[in-house]
C-alpha positions in Angstrom: -57.7 -9.1 -51.6 -57.1 -7.2 -48.1 -57.8 -3.9 -47.2 -56.6 -1.6 -44.6 -58.9 -2.3 -42.2 -58.6 -6.1 -42.2 -54.7 -5.6 -41.6 -55.4 -3.1 -38.7 -58.3 -5.8 -37.4 -56.5 -8.7 -38.0 -52.8 -6.7 -35.8 -55.4 -5.8 -33.4 -56.0 -9.2 -31.9 -52.5 -10.3 -32.4 -51.0 -7.9 -30.0 -53.1 -9.1 -26.6 -52.2 -12.8 -27.3 -48.2 -11.7 -27.3 -48.5 -9.5 -24.5 -50.6 -11.6 -22.4 -47.8 -14.6 -23.3 -44.8 -12.6 -22.3 -46.9 -11.5 -19.1 -47.3 -15.4 -18.3 -43.6 -15.8 -18.6 -41.7 -12.6 -16.8 -42.8 -13.7 -13.1 -42.0 -17.3 -13.2 -39.1 -20.0 -14.0 -34.8 -20.3 -13.0 -35.1 -16.8 -15.1 -36.2 -14.6 -12.1 -33.5 -16.5 -9.3 -30.7 -16.3 -11.7 -31.7 -12.2 -12.2 -31.4 -12.1 -8.2 -28.7 -14.4 -7.1 -26.9 -11.9 -10.1 -27.8 -8.8 -8.2 -27.3 -9.8 -5.3 -23.5 -11.2 -6.1 -23.1 -7.5 -7.9 -24.4 -6.0 -4.7 -22.1 -8.2 -2.5 -19.0 -7.6 -4.6 -19.4 -3.7 -4.1 -19.4 -4.3 -1.0 -16.0 -6.0 -0.7 -14.6 -3.5 -2.6 -15.6 -0.8 -0.1 -14.5 -2.6 2.7 -10.6 -2.4 1.3 -8.9 -0.6 3.5 -7.5 2.9 2.5 -3.8 1.7 2.9 -4.3 -1.3 -0.2 -6.3 1.2 -2.3 -3.2 3.9 -1.9 -1.1 0.5 -2.1 -2.6 -0.5 -5.8 -2.4 3.0 -6.7 1.3 3.3 -6.5 1.2 0.3 -8.5 -0.5 0.8 -11.3 1.5 3.9 -10.8 4.3 2.6 -11.4 2.7 0.1 -14.1 2.5 3.5 -15.7 5.9 4.6 -15.7 6.9 1.5 -16.8 5.3 1.5 -19.9 7.0 5.0 -20.5 10.2 4.5 -19.8 10.4 6.5 -16.7 12.7 5.0 -14.6 13.3 7.8 -12.3 9.5 7.7 -11.7 9.4 3.9 -10.7 12.5 4.7 -8.8 10.6 7.1 -6.7 7.4 5.0 -6.6 9.0 1.4 -5.6 10.5 3.8 -2.8 6.8 4.9 -1.7 5.5 1.8 -2.2 8.0 0.4 0.1 7.0 3.6 3.3 3.0 2.8 2.8 4.0 -1.2 3.2 6.3 -0.7 6.0 4.2 2.5 7.7 0.8 2.7 6.5 -2.4 2.9 9.1 -5.8 4.1 7.5 -5.4 6.6 11.0 -2.7 8.3 10.0 -3.5 8.5 6.3 -7.2 9.9 7.4 -5.5 12.3 9.8 -3.6 13.9 6.3 -5.8 14.2 4.5 -7.8 15.7 6.7 -4.8 17.8 7.5 -4.5 18.5 3.8 -8.3 19.5 2.8 -7.8 22.2 6.3 -4.8 23.7 4.7 -6.5 23.9 1.5 -9.8 25.1 3.2 -7.1 28.1 4.7 -6.0 28.8 1.5 -9.3 29.2 -0.1 -10.2 31.8 2.5 -7.1 33.7 2.2 -7.9 34.0 -1.5 -11.3 35.2 -0.8 -10.2 37.6 1.6 -7.9 38.9 -1.1 -10.6 39.2 -3.4 -12.4 41.3 -1.3 -10.0 43.5 -0.7 -8.9 43.9 -4.4 -12.7 45.2 -4.9 -12.9 47.3 -2.1 -10.1 49.3 -2.9 -11.5 49.0 -7.0 -8.3 48.2 -7.9 -7.0 47.6 -11.5 -9.7 44.7 -13.5 -6.7 42.7 -14.4 -5.9 41.9 -11.0 -9.4 41.2 -9.7 -9.6 39.1 -12.5 -6.5 37.0 -11.8 -6.9 36.8 -8.1 -10.6 35.5 -9.0 -8.9 33.3 -11.1 -6.5 31.7 -8.1 -9.6 31.7 -5.9 -11.5 29.0 -8.5 -8.0 27.6 -8.5 -7.9 27.0 -5.2 -11.8 26.1 -5.1 -11.0 23.4 -7.6 -8.7 21.9 -5.5 -10.2 21.5 -2.0 -13.1 19.9 -4.0 -10.8 17.2 -5.7 -9.1 17.0 -2.4 -12.2 16.4 -1.0 -13.6 14.4 -3.5 -10.4 12.0 -2.4 -10.5 9.0 -0.3 -6.6 9.3 1.2 
């Protein structure tokens, strides 16, 4: 009959052999090249997606929205989006999109500054806590909108 010590010693002897076999297999063979090829293709596909122009991204976003509107039988939305898609295809340039995006960001920054000023005035005057809370809420909302705009590509 086997006792506990003999079982443990048998396990200890098997572990190093298994580990040495795994180490010997890791760095060799065609599997290594398949992994490297997969990583290279994955990184290449990501860079190709990043190279896509802003106008192409916008066009794809509008097409996706058209599909959603059609799925929900919202014909007015479909008509408006198709009109927008036609305009994007006819008159879109990355520079125009970037300029319009920067303009929206700057306008939102101005809005945040105005909200901060209004909140500061409310606090200095020591007005009603409800008004101060409302001003703070509006400021937080303006900041969220600014972050959202800054995260968008166009």
